C-alpha positions as CSV (number, residue, x, y, z in Angstrom):
1,M,0.0,0.0,0.0
2,F,1.3,3.5,-1.0
3,T,0.4,6.2,1.5
4,I,0.6,9.9,0.5
5,T,2.5,11.7,3.2
6,Q,3.2,15.4,3.9
7,F,6.2,16.7,2.0
8,P,8.7,18.7,4.1
9,L,9.3,22.4,3.3
10,P,12.8,23.0,2.0
11,Y,13.1,26.0,4.4
12,A,12.0,27.1,7.9
13,T,8.4,28.3,8.2
14,D,9.7,31.8,9.0
15,A,12.2,31.9,6.2
16,L,10.0,33.7,3.7
17,T,9.1,36.7,5.9
18,P,8.2,39.5,5.3
19,Y,6.8,38.4,1.9
20,I,5.0,35.3,3.3
21,S,4.5,35.2,7.1
22,Q,5.2,32.2,9.3
23,E,1.5,32.1,10.2
24,T,0.5,31.9,6.5
25,L,3.0,29.2,5.8
26,Q,2.0,27.2,8.8
27,T,-1.6,27.5,7.9
28,H,-1.2,26.9,4.2
29,H,1.3,24.0,4.3
30,G,0.5,22.6,7.8
31,K,-3.3,22.7,7.6
32,H,-4.6,23.1,4.1
33,V,-2.3,20.7,2.4
34,A,-2.5,18.3,5.4
35,T,-6.3,18.1,4.8
36,Y,-5.9,17.3,1.1
37,I,-3.5,14.5,2.1
38,D,-5.8,13.1,4.7
39,N,-8.8,13.2,2.3
40,L,-6.9,11.6,-0.5
41,N,-5.6,8.7,1.6
42,K,-9.2,8.0,2.7
43,L,-10.5,8.2,-0.9
44,I,-7.9,5.8,-2.4
45,K,-8.0,3.2,0.4
46,N,-8.8,-0.2,-1.1
47,T,-8.7,1.1,-4.7
48,P,-6.1,0.7,-7.5
49,Y,-4.9,4.2,-6.7
50,E,-3.5,2.9,-3.4
51,S,-0.5,1.5,-5.1
52,V,0.5,4.2,-7.7
53,S,2.3,7.5,-7.5
54,L,0.7,10.9,-6.9
55,Q,1.2,11.9,-10.5
56,D,-0.3,8.7,-11.8
57,I,-3.3,9.2,-9.6
58,I,-3.8,12.7,-11.2
59,T,-3.3,11.6,-14.8
60,E,-5.5,8.5,-14.4
61,S,-8.4,10.2,-12.5
62,A,-8.4,13.4,-14.7
63,N,-11.6,13.8,-16.7
64,K,-13.4,11.0,-14.9
65,P,-16.5,12.6,-13.2
66,D,-16.9,9.8,-10.7
67,E,-13.3,10.3,-9.5
68,K,-13.5,14.1,-9.3
69,K,-12.8,14.1,-5.5
70,I,-9.8,11.9,-6.0
71,F,-8.4,14.1,-8.7
72,N,-9.1,17.4,-6.8
73,N,-7.3,16.2,-3.7
74,A,-4.4,14.6,-5.5
75,A,-3.9,17.6,-7.8
76,Q,-4.1,20.1,-4.9
77,I,-1.3,18.1,-3.2
78,Y,0.8,18.2,-6.3
79,N,0.1,21.9,-7.1
80,H,1.0,22.9,-3.5
81,N,4.2,20.8,-3.5
82,F,5.3,22.4,-6.7
83,F,4.5,25.9,-5.4
84,F,6.4,25.5,-2.1
85,Q,9.4,23.9,-3.9
86,G,9.6,26.9,-6.2
87,L,10.0,29.4,-3.4
88,C,13.3,30.3,-1.6
89,P,14.4,32.8,1.0
90,N,17.0,35.4,-0.2
91,C,16.9,34.2,-3.8
92,M,19.9,35.4,-5.6
93,A,19.8,33.3,-8.9
94,K,19.2,35.0,-12.2
95,I,16.2,34.5,-14.4
96,P,17.0,31.7,-16.9
97,Q,17.9,32.9,-20.4
98,E,15.2,30.7,-21.9
99,I,12.6,32.9,-20.3
100,I,14.1,36.1,-21.6
101,D,14.4,34.5,-25.1
102,N,10.8,33.3,-25.0
103,F,9.2,36.5,-23.6
104,G,11.6,39.1,-24.9
105,S,12.7,40.5,-21.6
106,I,12.4,39.9,-17.8
107,E,10.0,42.8,-17.6
108,N,7.7,41.3,-20.3
109,F,7.7,38.0,-18.5
110,K,6.8,39.5,-15.2
111,T,4.1,41.7,-16.8
112,E,2.5,38.8,-18.6
113,F,2.7,36.6,-15.5
114,K,1.2,39.3,-13.2
115,T,-1.6,40.1,-15.7
116,A,-2.5,36.4,-15.8
117,A,-2.4,36.0,-12.0
118,T,-4.4,39.1,-11.2
119,S,-7.0,38.4,-13.9
120,L,-7.8,34.8,-12.7
121,F,-11.3,35.0,-11.4
122,G,-11.8,32.9,-8.3
123,S,-9.3,30.3,-7.1
124,G,-6.5,28.6,-8.9
125,Y,-3.0,28.8,-10.1
126,T,-0.9,30.8,-12.5
127,W,1.8,28.7,-14.2
128,L,4.8,28.9,-16.5
129,V,4.6,25.7,-18.5
130,Q,6.4,24.1,-21.4
131,D,3.9,23.1,-24.0
132,G,5.8,21.3,-26.8
133,D,8.9,23.4,-27.3
134,K,7.4,26.7,-26.2
135,L,7.2,28.3,-22.8
136,K,3.9,29.9,-22.0
137,I,1.9,31.3,-19.1
138,I,-1.5,29.7,-18.3
139,N,-4.1,29.8,-15.5
140,T,-5.8,26.8,-14.1
141,T,-8.9,27.0,-11.9
142,N,-9.5,25.3,-8.7
143,A,-7.4,22.1,-8.5
144,D,-6.7,21.7,-12.2
145,T,-3.0,21.1,-13.1
146,P,-0.9,21.2,-16.3
147,I,0.1,17.5,-16.0
148,A,-3.5,16.6,-16.6
149,H,-3.2,18.3,-20.0
150,N,0.2,17.0,-21.1
151,M,2.1,20.2,-20.3
152,K,5.3,20.3,-18.2
153,P,5.1,22.6,-15.2
154,I,8.0,25.0,-14.8
155,L,6.8,27.4,-12.1
156,N,3.5,28.2,-10.4
157,L,1.9,30.7,-8.1
158,D,-1.0,29.7,-5.8
159,V,-3.6,32.5,-6.1
160,W,-6.2,30.8,-3.8
161,E,-7.0,33.4,-1.1
162,H,-5.6,31.1,1.6
163,A,-2.2,31.6,0.0
164,Y,-2.0,35.3,0.7
165,Y,-5.1,36.7,2.6
166,L,-3.5,36.8,6.0
167,D,-0.6,38.9,4.7
168,Y,-2.1,40.9,1.8
169,K,-5.9,40.8,2.4
170,N,-7.4,41.6,-1.0
171,R,-4.2,42.9,-2.5
172,R,-3.4,40.0,-4.8
173,A,-1.3,42.2,-7.1
174,D,1.0,43.0,-4.2
175,F,1.4,39.3,-3.5
176,V,2.2,38.6,-7.1
177,D,4.9,41.3,-7.1
178,S,6.4,39.9,-3.9
179,F,6.5,36.5,-5.5
180,L,8.1,37.6,-8.7
181,N,10.6,40.0,-7.2
182,N,11.6,38.3,-4.0
183,L,10.5,34.6,-3.7
184,V,11.0,32.7,-6.9
185,D,13.7,30.1,-6.9
186,W,15.1,30.6,-10.4
187,N,17.5,27.7,-10.0
188,F,14.4,25.5,-9.5
189,V,12.9,27.1,-12.6
190,A,16.0,26.6,-14.7
191,E,16.3,22.9,-13.6
192,N,12.6,22.4,-14.7
193,I,13.3,24.0,-18.1
194,R,16.4,22.1,-18.8
195,N,15.5,18.6,-17.6
């Protein structure tokens, strides 16, 4: 039997302050994600999903209405894990050249990403993905995830209110700016592009 477990953060819960507070990180990672993990383990018990990887659960349950709860919880775990892995305290790495080549400049990339993230109505994620040989920015709503659509995730920003409301209230644009200018682990992004 394969049990989904909580993934550890690659930094201390206070490491992202002042951009993401310790309270937000403890609530977001320690409570929201923990709930998805608990739900998924209950949903997959005594099913074929009990013995496959998280990504396999997502791709195999996608677009199956009777397995929507399984997909939603599995995808939320994956999306959150990807989000938290893409953050770093005191990030010093440069934006990968591939992004500059694809979007024309760092400024263009940040503008397009921020426009997507602030225009997403409701809850979801803004992603940088590789679709074929092209990098592009997309939004997914609720728990949806690029791996369910044969796209390779490169970077994501969680724009569900629980990701930022304690720190930014209704100022999603400020949260996006903090993310792009202070929190992105560009080494993580470069590794995802090149592997």
